[in-house]
N, C-alpha and C positions, 0 to 999 in steps of 0.2 A: 759507622766508624770501623766496625769489625770487617765489613766487606772491603773497605779500603785497605786495611792492614793485610787481609788475605790476598788481595790483588797484588800488592807490593811484594809479598812473600813468594807468590807462585809464578811471577813473571820477571825473574831477574834478568833474563836476556833482553827483554824490552827496555829495561832501564839502563842496561849496558849500552844498548843502541843509542839512547838519548845522550849518554855521556860521550860516546865516540863521535857522533855527528856534531854535538856542541863544540867539542875540542877542534874538530876538523874545520868547521865553519869559522870559528874564531881565529884559528891559525891562518885561514885564507885572507881574512881582513888584515892580519899582521903582515903576511907575505906580500900583499898588494899595497902595503904602506898606507892604510886607511885609518889607522888607529887615531891619528891626530884629529880626524873628523868625527870619530865615534863619540857616543855618549853612553850614559848608563842604560838608556833604553835600547841600545844596540844589543846588549846582553839579553834583554827581554825578547827581542825579535829572533835572535838566534835560538834561544831556548824554546820559544813558541813554535818555530818551524820544526825543530827536532821532535817536540812532543806530538805534533800533528802527524808526522810520519810514523812515530812510535804507536800512535793510537790505531793505525791501520794494522800494524804488526800484531797488536794485542787481540785482534779478532780471530786470528788463525790458531789452529791447533799446532802442537809442537813441530810435526814433520813439515807442514807448510810454512810455518813461521821461520823455521831453520833456513829454508830456501829463500824466503822473502827477505830475511835479514841480509843475506849476501847480495841479493839483487838491488835492494834499496841502497845499501852501503856502497856498492860499486857505482851505481848511477850517480849518486850524490857526490862521491869522490871524483868521478870523471867530470862532472859539471864544475866543481870547485877547481880542479886542476886546469881545466880548459880556460876558466876565467883568469887564473893566475898567469898561465903562459900567454894568453891573448893580451893581457895587460902589459906583459914585458915587451911585447912587440908594438902594439897599437896604443898603449897607455889608456886603455878603456876596458869596459866589461862586455862580454858577449851578450847578444840579444837574439830574440826570435827572428828579427828582421834580417839577420845574417843568412837565413835560409835562402833568401833571394840573391844573396851575394856569395853563395857557396863557391862559384867559379873563381871569384877574386881571391878568396881565402886559399883556394887550392894552388894558385899561382905562387904564393909565398910560403907554402907548407914546409919547404926545406929549411927556410929561415926560422920558422916557428919551432920546428922540431929541434933546431940547434939551440933554442933557448931553454930546453928542458934541462933541469939540474938534477944531480944525484939525489938530493934531499927531497925531490918531488915524490919519491917512492914512499915517503912518509904517509901519503894519503891511501896507500894500499897495504902497508905493512901490518895493519891491524887484522887483516884476514888470517894471519898466522895465529894470533892470540884468540881470535873468535873461534877458530877451529879447535884449539886446545880447550877453550871454555866449554864448548858444546860436547867435546869428548869427555870432559871431566864431569859435567853436570847432566849429561844426557839421561842417565837412568833416573835421577831425581826429577827431572822435568817431565819425563814420560809417565812416571808413577804418580806424579801429582798434577796430571793434566787437568786443567780447569774446565768447568762446564760452560756452556754457552752463555748462561745468565751472568756468570762471573766475568767472562771475557767481554760481554757487552757493558758491564759496569766499569771495567778497566778502560774500555774504548771511550765511553762517555766522559769519564774523569779526565783522561788524557787530552781528548779533543777540546774539551771546554777550557782546560788550562792552557793548551796550545794556542787556541784562538784568542784567549784573553791576553796572554803575553804579547802575541803578534799584534793585536789591535792596539795595545798601549804604545808599542814602538812606532807603528804606522801613524797613530794619532799625534804623537810627539813630533814626528817628522813633518807631517802636514801643518802643524801649528807653526813650525819654524820656517817652512818653505811651502806655503799654500799652492796647491795645484801641481806640485812637482811629480806626483805619481800619475798624473794624466798626460803631462807633456814629456816626462822622462828625459828632460833636457840635460840632466847631470847624473848619469847612471852610477858613476863611482860614489858620488855623494849619497845616493839612495842606498847603495850596498853598505856603505860605512855606517848607516843609521838603522837599517832593518835586517841586514844580513843577506848573503847571496841567495839563499833559497826563497825567502820572501820576495826579493827583487825579481827573480825569474818567474815567480807566480804572477806578480803584477804585470810583468813584461809580456808574458804569454797571454794573459787576459786582454791586455790592450791590443796585442797583435791580432788575436782572433776577432775582437770587436771591430777593428778597423779594416782588416784585410779579408776576413772570412764573412763576417756578418755585415760589413760595409756600414758600420755605425760610426759616424764621424764625431759624435759627442756622447 
């Protein structure tokens, strides 16, 4: 218990990351008008995926974690915004299969860019606050740099929690719609139930299995 309290105390930026990604992913569901299909387990899925990424951050020392925070935040924000804009045009969610159709998407890129809204900047405005956060807490974070054993403890705690929450959301979805995560026949419904990040994880897994490893089942 003492180790848990210490981890929570010495890694405030990691928990800030969880909060930011949770809010962004939840807002993406709202922006794509998927709330009516969502359930309580949707929150589990969104929180779970946020915790899994945060667990990776917790492994790094401050200087590396500082950079990784921005990289993870930017990539996740870009994925969420891409899903939102793509949904405005195609009424669907992006997927790994679109890699094969990159030329087709390129033909309508002007129309897609026209669908960008001023409030889409919301997904990147947090970079200002993150910068201020690190500037204000940098000295405290550096002086209280955690040892490897404590970082591993934080990693284990976060990844276990993340996988547990994500598993519960996936289990609930599979119970309502058996086999949907294999066929991926309704991508928006999947996103509405387990969140964008978990959806893309399953989508990438299925894409690699079928198109790279050539495993049909």
